[in-house]
N, C-alpha and C positions, 0 to 999 in steps of 0.2 A: 859445752858444745854439745845436745843431743846425738844421742847414735839412731841413726835412721837401717827402722826396718826392714821396709819393704819402699817399690820407689816410689810410689809413688804420699812418704809420708814426709811430711819436711819438716828439713832442722834450722833449727833456732839457733843464731846468735846471742851468747848473750854478754855483758859486760866483761871486759880485762878482770880478770880476779883484782889488782890492784883500783881500780875508777869502782869497782861494783862497794871494795871496801870501802872506801871514799869517801859514796852516796852514801852508804846504810849510817857509816857514822856524823857524816851534815846534818842528813837529814831523818833521822833516825824516832821519832815519834812519826813520820809519816810512813814508812816502810816500805821506800819507793820498788817496782817488780818491772823489770822493762826484758825486753824481746828488741830483738833485731830481726829483720831475716832478708834474704838476698833476693828480692821479683826476679828474676831469671828464672828459682826453683818452680817458680807456681805455675811457667807457662805452657811448660808436656800434658801437662794431668791438671789443667785449671777444673775441667766442670766438675771431676770429684773434689778436689776443696772444698769450689761452690759449693755441694753437696753436704759435706760436715764440716762444712764451717758459718757459715749463713744460715740462718730467718729465711725464709722466702720473700716477705718481704724484703731481705735486702737481695734478692737474686734478681730479683725486677728493680729496682733501682740498678744494678749493676749492669743490667741488660740497656739500660738507657746511653748510655757509655761509649761513647762511636768512638770517642775517639780515643789510641790506644795503649797512648804513656798514660793519658786521667783514668783510665775502665784498669790500666795494671795497676797502678798505685792503692788504687782506692780497695782495690779487693787484698792488696797487699796489705795497709794501714788493719783494716777491719780483722783479717786473721790474725796478722800480730798481739794487736787487742784487744781480742778474746785468751789469747792463749798467755797473755801477761796478765789475764781474771782470775786463768787458775795457779800461774806461779804467784800472785801473789796472797788469795787464799788458801792455797797449800798454806802458806810460813805463814798469816795471822787465824785462818779459824782453826775453830776444832776439828775434829773429826766426825764428828755425828753431828756436822751441817754441812746438809747435802750439794755439791757447786753447780749451780744451773747445766746443763749441756747446750752445749756452741750456736744449736737450732733453736732456745729457747729465748733468746731475748735479741733484742736490736742493741743497734748501737746510731744516734742519731746526730745532729748536729744545733743547736741553738742554731741566731742569725745572725751573730755572731761566726761562725763556723765551728765553736767549742763542741767538741766532738763529747755525749756522755755515757754509758750504759740506762736502756732504758727496760725497762723488766712488762714481761707477755705473756697476757693468760694469767695474771694473776700472783706470779713470783712472788712466794715468800723468802727474798733472800735481799739485804743489801749492800750493793755497786757502790764502791770504791770509784776516786774520782779515777778521770782516764786522760788521756795523753797524746797526740796521735801525731810522725810528722816520717817525711821519708824524702830524698834527697837522689840520683841519678837509679843509682842499680840496689837502693836498701830503703824498704819499713823498717820504723822503727815504733812501739807501744809502750805505757808507760802504765801502771795504777798506782795508786796511790792509796796512803789515807787523810787525807790532804790534795787542795787545789796542785794542781804539780804542773809544770813540762815537762816535756821533754823534744830538743831539736837533734840531728844529726843533718848534718850540709858540709856536699863535696865542696873541694878546693875546687871552684870552680875559678878561672884568669881574672870573670868578669867582677867578681870580685872589688879586685883591685882600680873597675875603670869609673865603680859607687860609692867608693868608701867614702864620701864627702855624706851622701847618705845615712853612715850608720857609726862612724868613728869619728870623732871630733880631734883637734889635732893634741889634745892633753890628752885622749885618751888614744893616739899613739906612739905619742914620747911616750908613757909606761909600758906599754906594750914593749917598743923597741930595745926600752930599758930594764926589763924583768924579764923579758923571753929574749932576751939576746942571740941566744945559739938557734932558735928556731926565722926557718924563711920570714921575705913580708905577707904571704900569701897565708902562708899556714899562722899568723896570727892574727891576719886578718879573716878566715873561716872561725878561729876559735869563740873570737869577739860578736863575729852576726848570728850563732851559731850562741850563743851562751845569753844576744839579748832577745832571740827567740824564744831558749826558754822561759825567760823574764816574763818576757809579755803574755803567752799561755800562761803559768803560774798567776798571775794576773789578772787573767780575761773576765774572770767573775762582778771584777769591779770597774771594766772601761777599759779597754784594750789601747795603754798606752802607743807612744812612734818613737823608735830609733833614738831620736834627738831629747826624749826624756831622759831615757838609763842615760848614766854615766860610772862612767868604770872608774871606782875609787882605788879599789888594791886589787893586789894579784898571790897571791899565795903559791911560789911552789912547791910540789909533795916531788915529782920525781920529772924523769923526762918527759914525761907521757899529760903527765894529770894534774892539776891544779884548781885554787877553787878564787872564781871574779864573785868580786867583794862592788853593788851599785848604786848608790841611790836614783830613788826618784825626784828630778827636779830640785827640791828645793826644800823636800823631805829629809827628816831625819835617819828613817828605818834602813836600817842597813841589810838589803840582799844578796844572800850568796849562793850564786852557784855550781856545781863543779865541772867542768869542764876537762876533757878529753883527746886527743887522738888518736882515734883505732884507723885499722885497717888503709894504714898507707895516708892513706886520701881526703878521710872525713874526718870529721870534729863530732862530737857528742856533747851534747850540755844537756846537762835538769837541775831543775830549779824545783820546790817546796814550797810550799807557808807551812808556819811552823801551828804546828794544831793540832789538840790530838788525837791519835790516831782512833780507827774507824773498828769498834771489838766485834765481838758475838755472841750478841745480846739479843 
């Protein structure tokens, strides 16, 4: 976690050390770089954060959101995304490459809702892949060298009421068998978050529904971190997702496609 030097500086949460190590091990070619931001932190000095983090086009877009929750989530997601770009670039690019300022590029969305970094004013810079998520009081984003998905999910009680939408009977049995020390709500939160991350990773080729993704295996690394392995309907390809419970009532899931990393050519 970074250290604030001014009241207007944001403090970003990094992934817990053990979970970050797990994601780097599982998706080593993608070099995923995630950032998490408590949304209440942006409220006191929002105007300063908007000026510091958003391109003017994004500032105009933000002004159209009159619903407070949507306004806060959209802003927090963009800030997190730009922070993740900086983290990714410092990890993967040579020091000779200049990372664009936050106000020099925008984050846009495809018709499917999939976000991406968009170059403005002809910037000569290769942007990585991007994924954004938010839930309750947190926003999260991840930059990656390959198509990726990140999801953060609050353990809301309504997940149990809609479990038939995303948790089949065999999946429920596997969760109960392998995660017997976890509560039913925690197990459902982990599954929901993992499937959301997989859907986002697969979105360039069409977003699957929850029922198309089937949990086949759970590999628990410690009390909080694990790998969920999915298949998509009749396909034989396995899709791994790193999942963890963080901040007590939140699950975070990360999924990256198996592709060669972006280089700094």
